[in-house]
PAVEXKOL-898439 format. One line per 4 residues: number of its first residue (from 1); their letters; for each residue x, y, z of C-alpha. Coordinates in nm, 3 decimals, padded with zeros to 5 digits. Example, Ala and Ser with C-alpha at 12.3 -4.5 7.8 and 13.67 -1.06 7.14 Angstrom:
<tibas>
1) AS) 01.230 -00.450 00.780  01.367 -00.106 00.714 .
</tibas>
This chain:
<tibas>
1) MSSV) 10.589 00.837 06.585  10.629 00.707 06.941  10.328 00.535 07.094  10.449 00.568 07.456 .
5) PPST) 10.211 00.779 07.666  10.366 01.101 07.807  10.281 00.994 08.163  10.491 00.673 08.139 .
9) PPGG) 10.766 00.675 08.405  11.135 00.643 08.310  11.234 00.279 08.239  10.886 00.190 08.121 .
13) GMPP) 10.607 00.043 08.311  10.259 00.147 08.394  10.199 00.524 08.450  10.111 00.633 08.806 .
17) PYDP) 09.748 00.700 08.886  09.623 01.068 08.846  09.666 01.277 09.165  09.499 01.630 09.154 .
21) HTQW) 09.667 01.749 09.473  10.009 01.672 09.333  09.925 01.848 09.008  09.806 02.162 09.205 .
25) RVYR) 10.128 02.175 09.409  10.336 02.154 09.097  10.136 02.436 08.939  10.181 02.661 09.246 .
29) EQQK) 10.555 02.600 09.253  10.580 02.700 08.887  10.384 03.025 08.953  10.602 03.117 09.253 .
33) AAWR) 10.917 03.056 09.052  10.789 03.286 08.775  10.697 03.558 09.025  11.041 03.540 09.194 .
37) AQRD) 11.215 03.567 08.861  11.010 03.879 08.771  11.085 04.037 09.112  11.456 03.976 09.077 .
41) QWRA) 11.452 04.132 08.732  11.268 04.442 08.863  11.518 04.480 09.150  11.806 04.451 08.910 .
45) QQHA) 11.661 04.730 08.697  11.614 04.952 09.002  11.969 04.893 09.114  12.099 04.968 08.766 .
49) WKAG) 11.900 05.295 08.757  12.038 05.408 09.092  12.392 05.314 08.990  12.367 05.519 08.672 .
53) VVGS) 12.322 05.226 08.432  11.969 05.346 08.353  11.924 05.726 08.328  12.173 06.010 08.352 .
57) YGPR) 12.227 06.036 08.733  12.508 05.887 08.932  12.531 05.795 09.300  12.316 05.965 09.567 .
61) VPSV) 12.494 06.245 09.764  12.340 06.405 10.078  12.281 06.782 10.092  12.447 07.005 10.351 .
65) VGPF) 12.127 07.207 10.402  11.977 06.957 10.649  12.279 06.946 10.884  12.307 07.325 10.881 .
69) LLIA) 11.939 07.359 10.977  11.980 07.115 11.266  12.295 07.293 11.388  12.122 07.635 11.375 .
73) AGIV) 11.815 07.506 11.560  12.036 07.346 11.824  12.234 07.667 11.877  11.917 07.875 11.915 .
77) GLLI) 11.767 07.623 12.157  12.085 07.623 12.367  12.095 08.003 12.380  11.731 08.018 12.492 .
81) YTDR) 11.779 07.740 12.749  12.082 07.918 12.901  11.897 08.256 12.902  12.149 08.406 12.662 .
85) ISAA) 11.861 08.534 12.452  11.494 08.593 12.536  11.252 08.336 12.398  10.988 08.605 12.343 .
89) EFWT) 11.231 08.833 12.160  11.353 08.545 11.943  11.002 08.438 11.841  10.911 08.802 11.773 .
93) WYGH) 11.219 08.834 11.552  11.158 08.495 11.388  10.796 08.584 11.317  10.916 08.884 11.115 .
97) WWPL) 11.219 08.733 10.938  11.145 08.361 10.892  11.128 08.395 10.508  11.506 08.451 10.518 .
101) LLIG) 11.531 08.082 10.611  11.382 07.982 10.277  11.608 08.226 10.094  11.918 08.085 10.267 .
105) AGLA) 11.819 07.725 10.193  11.759 07.813 09.829  12.099 07.983 09.798  12.269 07.678 09.953 .
109) LLGE) 12.100 07.448 09.702  12.207 07.675 09.416  12.565 07.656 09.542  12.553 07.278 09.555 .
113) WALD) 12.408 07.269 09.205  12.694 07.487 09.076  12.949 07.250 09.237  12.778 06.945 09.091 .
117) LRRK) 12.814 07.085 08.740  13.192 07.051 08.773  13.176 06.681 08.861  13.269 06.431 08.591 .
121) TPVR) 13.007 06.187 08.715  12.655 06.325 08.773  12.510 06.282 09.125  12.169 06.293 09.289 .
125) RGGS) 12.120 06.525 09.591  11.925 06.392 09.886  11.611 06.580 09.996  11.571 06.455 10.355 .
129) FVGI) 11.590 06.812 10.487  11.265 06.914 10.314  11.052 06.798 10.609  11.262 07.004 10.853 .
133) LILL) 11.234 07.306 10.625  10.855 07.275 10.610  10.837 07.244 10.988  11.045 07.559 11.040 .
137) AILG) 10.828 07.747 10.788  10.514 07.644 10.981  10.675 07.767 11.304  10.750 08.097 11.133 .
141) LCAA) 10.389 08.138 11.026  10.271 08.063 11.381  10.516 08.318 11.524  10.397 08.580 11.275 .
145) WGNN) 10.035 08.507 11.369  10.125 08.551 11.735  10.289 08.888 11.666  10.000 09.020 11.459 .
149) FWDP) 09.703 08.872 11.642  09.760 08.716 11.982  09.964 08.993 12.151  09.731 09.276 12.038 .
153) MRAE) 09.428 09.073 12.149  09.586 09.006 12.487  09.680 09.374 12.521  09.327 09.478 12.430 .
157) WGAH) 09.138 09.240 12.657  09.394 09.158 12.922  09.238 09.393 13.175  08.892 09.251 13.114 .
161) DDFF) 08.940 08.875 13.095  09.220 08.667 13.243  09.157 08.400 12.980  09.383 08.583 12.736 .
165) NMFG) 09.669 08.588 12.990  09.640 08.220 13.082  09.850 08.093 12.793  10.033 08.417 12.713 .
169) RPQH) 10.323 08.604 12.864  10.327 08.695 13.234  10.167 09.026 13.330  10.384 09.303 13.477 .
173) DMDQ) 10.237 09.615 13.645  10.390 09.952 13.722  10.252 10.282 13.855  10.403 10.574 13.667 .
177) QVLN) 10.510 10.879 13.862  10.220 11.121 13.906  10.229 11.412 13.661  10.113 11.752 13.793 .
181) SQIP) 10.083 12.040 13.547  09.968 12.399 13.591  09.740 12.475 13.299  09.567 12.796 13.181 .
185) ANAT) 09.208 12.876 13.270  08.944 12.744 13.027  09.206 12.524 12.861  09.130 12.257 12.605 .
189) IEIQ) 09.261 11.921 12.723  09.313 11.641 12.473  09.376 11.289 12.606  09.512 11.030 12.361 .
193) NPRG) 09.544 10.671 12.478  09.561 10.398 12.210  09.542 10.108 12.459  09.393 10.128 12.804 .
197) DVSV) 09.115 10.282 13.011  09.071 10.656 13.069  08.894 10.805 13.371  08.842 11.183 13.384 .
201) TAGD) 08.706 11.378 13.680  08.688 11.750 13.758  08.871 11.920 14.044  08.852 12.265 14.206 .
205) TPTM) 09.215 12.366 14.139  09.383 12.497 13.821  09.622 12.201 13.831  09.587 11.892 13.615 .
209) QVEA) 09.694 11.561 13.765  09.768 11.245 13.567  09.801 10.905 13.733  09.902 10.624 13.498 .
213) HAVA) 09.908 10.251 13.564  10.109 10.059 13.306  10.059 09.692 13.219  10.306 09.488 13.013 .
217) YANS) 10.296 09.127 12.893  10.656 09.005 12.886  10.872 08.709 12.981  11.133 08.915 13.167 .
221) DMEA) 11.161 09.234 13.370  11.394 09.379 13.109  11.141 09.325 12.832  10.863 09.471 13.052 .
225) AKIF) 11.075 09.780 13.123  11.104 09.844 12.749  10.727 09.820 12.710  10.673 10.055 13.007 .
229) ASEA) 10.909 10.311 12.853  10.739 10.296 12.511  10.385 10.349 12.646  10.463 10.603 12.920 .
233) AHVT) 10.221 10.898 12.942  10.351 11.253 12.901  10.196 11.602 12.909  10.253 11.883 12.658 .
237) VTGT) 10.123 12.237 12.722  10.103 12.476 12.425  09.915 12.796 12.505  09.563 12.697 12.607 .
241) TVVV) 09.597 12.350 12.453  09.707 12.064 12.674  09.784 11.718 12.534  09.806 11.407 12.753 .
245) KSEG) 09.939 11.126 12.539  10.053 10.765 12.555  10.215 10.617 12.246  10.078 10.271 12.323 .
249) NTSG) 10.231 09.927 12.275  10.076 09.611 12.131  10.213 09.412 12.427  10.077 09.638 12.701 .
253) RMNM) 09.811 09.876 12.829  09.818 10.217 12.992  09.526 10.299 13.224  09.498 10.672 13.300 .
257) TVVV) 09.319 10.863 13.575  09.312 11.235 13.497  09.186 11.516 13.723  09.122 11.839 13.532 .
261) PKTS) 08.998 12.187 13.629  08.620 12.213 13.616  08.625 12.483 13.347  08.833 12.278 13.101 .
265) RVTV) 08.693 12.139 12.780  08.803 11.774 12.757  08.854 11.563 12.445  08.932 11.193 12.480 .
269) NAGR) 09.049 10.965 12.201  09.070 10.607 12.327  09.162 10.327 12.090  09.107 10.012 12.297 .
273) GDVT) 08.967 10.075 12.643  08.680 10.218 12.845  08.622 10.590 12.902  08.460 10.730 13.217 .
277) AAGL) 08.400 11.102 13.277  08.225 11.273 13.569  08.179 11.627 13.701  08.305 11.811 13.392 .
281) GAGT) 08.189 12.169 13.365  08.251 12.256 12.999  08.130 11.954 12.806  08.336 11.681 12.641 .
285) DITA) 08.410 11.510 12.311  08.483 11.136 12.338  08.588 10.878 12.081  08.607 10.513 12.188 .
289) AHGD) 08.691 10.270 11.910  08.672 09.956 12.126  08.529 10.008 12.473  08.249 10.141 12.693 .
293) IHLS) 08.166 10.509 12.754  08.009 10.616 13.085  07.929 10.983 13.158  07.769 11.142 13.463 .
297) TIQG) 07.709 11.494 13.594  07.829 11.679 13.285  07.760 12.046 13.217  07.773 12.155 12.856 .
301) AVQV) 07.748 11.977 12.523  07.855 11.615 12.484  07.972 11.452 12.162  08.035 11.077 12.151 .
305) HFST) 08.176 10.862 11.872  08.180 10.483 11.909  08.259 10.221 11.648  08.209 09.874 11.793 .
309) DKGD) 07.901 09.670 11.875  08.077 09.536 12.187  08.081 09.865 12.379  07.805 10.030 12.584 .
313) FSAH) 07.722 10.401 12.613  07.551 10.557 12.913  07.501 10.920 13.018  07.327 11.055 13.329 .
317) QVTG) 07.260 11.410 13.449  07.381 11.606 13.148  07.270 11.969 13.117  07.368 12.021 12.752 .
321) DITA) 07.296 11.852 12.422  07.412 11.497 12.349  07.520 11.396 12.000  07.625 11.032 11.950 .
325) DGRC) 07.710 10.839 11.636  07.852 10.501 11.545  07.777 10.143 11.654  07.727 10.035 12.014 .
329) NDLT) 07.579 09.753 12.219  07.356 09.896 12.497  07.259 10.264 12.519  07.124 10.423 12.839 .
333) LSEI) 07.036 10.792 12.885  06.862 10.956 13.180  06.807 11.305 13.317  06.925 11.487 13.007 .
337) KGKV) 06.814 11.849 12.978  06.937 11.922 12.627  06.863 11.779 12.286  06.951 11.413 12.224 .
341) TVNG) 07.062 11.299 11.879  07.172 10.939 11.824  07.271 10.825 11.476  07.398 10.470 11.438 .
345) DIFG) 07.322 10.105 11.498  07.234 09.965 11.841  07.294 09.591 11.875  07.171 09.561 12.234 .
349) EAHM) 06.895 09.757 12.409  06.837 10.132 12.417  06.668 10.285 12.720  06.596 10.654 12.776 .
353) ESLG) 06.408 10.832 13.052  06.358 11.183 13.190  06.475 11.368 12.880  06.383 11.736 12.884 .
357) GPVH) 06.465 11.818 12.520  06.384 11.681 12.176  06.495 11.326 12.099  06.600 11.195 11.759 .
361) LHTS) 06.712 10.834 11.738  06.808 10.705 11.394  06.929 10.351 11.319  06.930 10.135 11.008 .
365) VTDL) 06.591 09.996 11.120  06.419 10.264 11.328  06.375 10.639 11.312  06.221 10.787 11.629 .
369) QVAE) 06.147 11.154 11.699  05.999 11.272 12.027  05.948 11.635 12.124  06.007 11.564 12.495 .
373) LPGD) 06.031 11.246 12.701  05.950 11.294 13.070  05.866 10.922 13.081  06.077 10.647 12.926 .
377) MTLN) 06.152 10.469 12.601  06.284 10.115 12.541  06.407 09.981 12.208  06.531 09.628 12.142 .
381) DDDL) 06.529 09.372 11.862  06.154 09.305 11.888  05.984 09.602 12.054  05.971 09.979 12.070 .
385) RVTE) 05.786 10.114 12.375  05.732 10.479 12.467  05.550 10.577 12.784  05.461 10.938 12.859 .
389) AKGA) 05.585 11.165 12.585  05.501 11.535 12.542  05.465 11.688 12.200  05.470 11.522 11.861 .
393) VRVV) 05.591 11.161 11.828  05.705 11.014 11.496  05.809 10.650 11.446  05.922 10.480 11.125 .
397) THSK) 06.041 10.121 11.167  05.991 09.763 11.057  05.978 09.418 11.214  05.904 09.563 11.558 .
401) NVEL) 05.601 09.582 11.782  05.534 09.949 11.855  05.358 10.050 12.177  05.298 10.419 12.253 .
405) TQIY) 05.106 10.514 12.569  05.032 10.847 12.740  05.124 11.048 12.433  05.053 11.419 12.483 .
409) GDTY) 05.079 11.520 12.117  05.014 11.417 11.760  05.140 11.070 11.663  05.268 10.926 11.336 .
413) VEDR) 05.367 10.557 11.312  05.479 10.367 11.005  05.560 09.997 11.056  05.559 09.661 10.879 .
417) DGNI) 05.562 09.307 11.011  05.471 09.419 11.362  05.178 09.518 11.584  05.099 09.881 11.663 .
421) NIEP) 04.937 09.997 11.987  04.873 10.369 12.042  04.711 10.538 12.340  04.697 10.918 12.311 .
425) AGVF) 04.645 11.113 12.634  04.398 11.361 12.486  04.249 11.503 12.171  04.545 11.455 11.935 .
429) SVEA) 04.575 11.342 11.576  04.692 10.988 11.503  04.818 10.843 11.174  04.928 10.479 11.177 .
433) KNSS) 05.027 10.256 10.884  05.111 09.888 10.893  05.207 09.760 10.550  05.394 09.484 10.368 .
437) GKGD) 05.323 09.211 10.619  05.103 09.087 10.900  05.036 09.313 11.195  04.741 09.429 11.402 .
441) LELT) 04.664 09.791 11.478  04.505 09.895 11.807  04.406 10.249 11.908  04.285 10.332 12.258 .
445) LPPN) 04.112 10.671 12.283  04.022 10.856 12.604  03.655 10.869 12.709  03.623 11.233 12.598 .
449) ASAT) 03.766 11.165 12.251  03.682 11.398 11.967  03.801 11.271 11.630  03.721 11.202 11.267 .
453) VDGR) 03.813 10.840 11.191  03.917 10.690 10.860  04.052 10.333 10.875  04.095 10.033 10.650 .
457) THNG) 04.230 09.676 10.635  04.272 09.460 10.326  04.250 09.122 10.496  04.136 09.148 10.856 .
461) DIVS) 03.857 09.247 11.092  03.758 09.586 11.234  03.621 09.622 11.585  03.520 09.953 11.745 .
465) DFSL) 03.387 10.053 12.086  03.250 10.374 11.930  02.954 10.418 11.693  03.140 10.411 11.363 .
469) AING) 03.039 10.278 11.020  03.218 09.953 10.928  03.179 09.837 10.567  03.322 09.567 10.340 .
473) EESK) 03.386 09.195 10.365  03.740 09.097 10.265  03.863 09.456 10.251  03.695 09.655 10.527 .
477) TVTG) 03.677 10.023 10.614  03.574 10.219 10.920  03.464 10.582 10.907  03.278 10.827 11.122 .
481) RIGG) 03.299 11.096 11.389  03.359 11.064 11.758  03.234 11.358 11.960  03.301 11.685 11.784 .
485) GSAK) 03.543 11.525 11.536  03.827 11.764 11.619  04.133 11.539 11.578  04.207 11.344 11.262 .
489) ISLS) 04.265 10.969 11.291  04.389 10.763 10.997  04.451 10.389 11.035  04.571 10.143 10.770 .
493) TDVG) 04.696 09.784 10.774  04.738 09.531 10.493  04.703 09.199 10.675  04.576 09.242 11.029 .
497) DVRI) 04.292 09.356 11.250  04.197 09.711 11.345  04.063 09.774 11.694  03.941 10.110 11.821 .
501) KRGT) 03.891 10.093 12.197  03.747 10.327 12.455  03.997 10.384 12.735  03.938 10.466 13.099 .
505) GVPP) 04.135 10.788 13.098  04.504 10.869 13.123  04.651 11.010 13.446  04.842 11.337 13.426 .
509) PATA) 05.219 11.311 13.373  05.430 11.254 13.681  05.653 11.552 13.605  05.580 11.915 13.678 .
513) SIPK) 05.249 12.055 13.566  05.225 12.131 13.197  05.146 12.495 13.123  04.842 12.565 12.912 .
517) PPIP) 04.937 12.715 12.573  04.787 13.056 12.486  04.470 13.041 12.277  04.478 13.267 11.968 .
521) PNAP) 04.176 13.488 11.893  03.882 13.321 11.712  04.042 12.975 11.749  03.798 12.682 11.787 .
525) RLKV) 03.779 12.567 12.143  03.833 12.197 12.198  03.736 11.982 12.490  04.067 11.882 12.649 .
529) PKAP) 04.157 11.644 12.935  04.223 11.764 13.287  04.600 11.753 13.226  04.642 11.981 12.921 .
533) PAEP) 04.928 11.889 12.685  05.232 12.105 12.629  05.269 12.300 12.308  05.422 12.070 12.043 .
537) VTQ) 05.790 12.127 11.985  05.907 12.152 11.625  06.224 11.954 11.550 .
</tibas>
């Protein structure tokens, strides 16, 4: 065995002294050499795989789908730029038929696959066109969205808000030639307008006149002319039935102004637009799916159907009954002589005044019945207020504060989670319940009150300005007679206070004097206020 140390230099001699820096550099060079050798081996394997040495595929061959897509896009862009085709028409067509692009690309790939099967050496097809194909598919989805959503929205709201025209197609306007038609006496006129406003007024002649203003959203006059032609209004007379109709177009609106004979019965069916009617002499039936309804000076019965919480309904000076159903925003009625029936949801505020007939308002939250309303009524999200009502009043609601003043008739109120304030205008019965929540109950009686009182609260106080018996601690009751005890008063609340106050008297109603009802023989005579109430009306 050799006794020479491994660190001895060639030729013999003393070994060099130990240098750690030199040893570290040598170690790093060895590691880099190993890493470079591993990298070169990995690259060689990759190259062999691509060349067909590893795996079953041969050289990479590009697909013809990508070039064809670029050529087609370039041709379409050139045709649009040179005004050979309309950009709007192309995108409308492309929004409908863009899936054909995917079908064509798939068929081309199948054809290439069939050709590759005949090759002796297998090849790999390039997929660089996939990004272009995805982009064109996204453009197709955007075009389809524009056809199905943007144009109808712009057609619906274009006349109300220029915001929807700012980034859309230019607006084109045209006044259609006035249509004059001789129609039979007492004819029934039906107006159908899917998109646009309708205004109906009554004239003194037997001739019906239709003025139509067409609106189109298009990029060219030629395209606008097609829209004008598709939505043009026309009149059809069949016996005593007259139909005024516009077919409508999702890229336009048709606003109509119709003058009809005063004796005609008018029916309006408006899809997206406002309806205004004035001076009609035989009533009307109106349906507005998306828009406001405004009526004034109407003789005869009125029927209204609305179906959106964005539209308002108002009617003034109507001599017949009003029947309305559906969903609306604000509701305003005044000077109505007939019966008023409203059945639906009101998302804004309801206001009624000077109603000469019975009133029945029914929503998903509130049911209100009033025999006659010479005063006014206001209903919103938080409150229900009635001032000056004649005859019986019935209210069933929840989560609202109810305030009834100058009530010339018996009163029934059922509420929860709200305060109740009632002020009858004479010797009338009152029944008020406030349950399932917190709410105070306050009753203000006239100075000459005559009533038998029975009230209770489960967790509240009872205060009375009259000499009544109040008993209990946590659950309290109030009983007793006021005056002759003629009217019956029943008050109940779960969590809240009960207050019975003495009022200062209620002035007579501002309307015409109320006739005194006949007194049957042997009937008990009651002490009544100076302004006697009208006879209650049965609904």
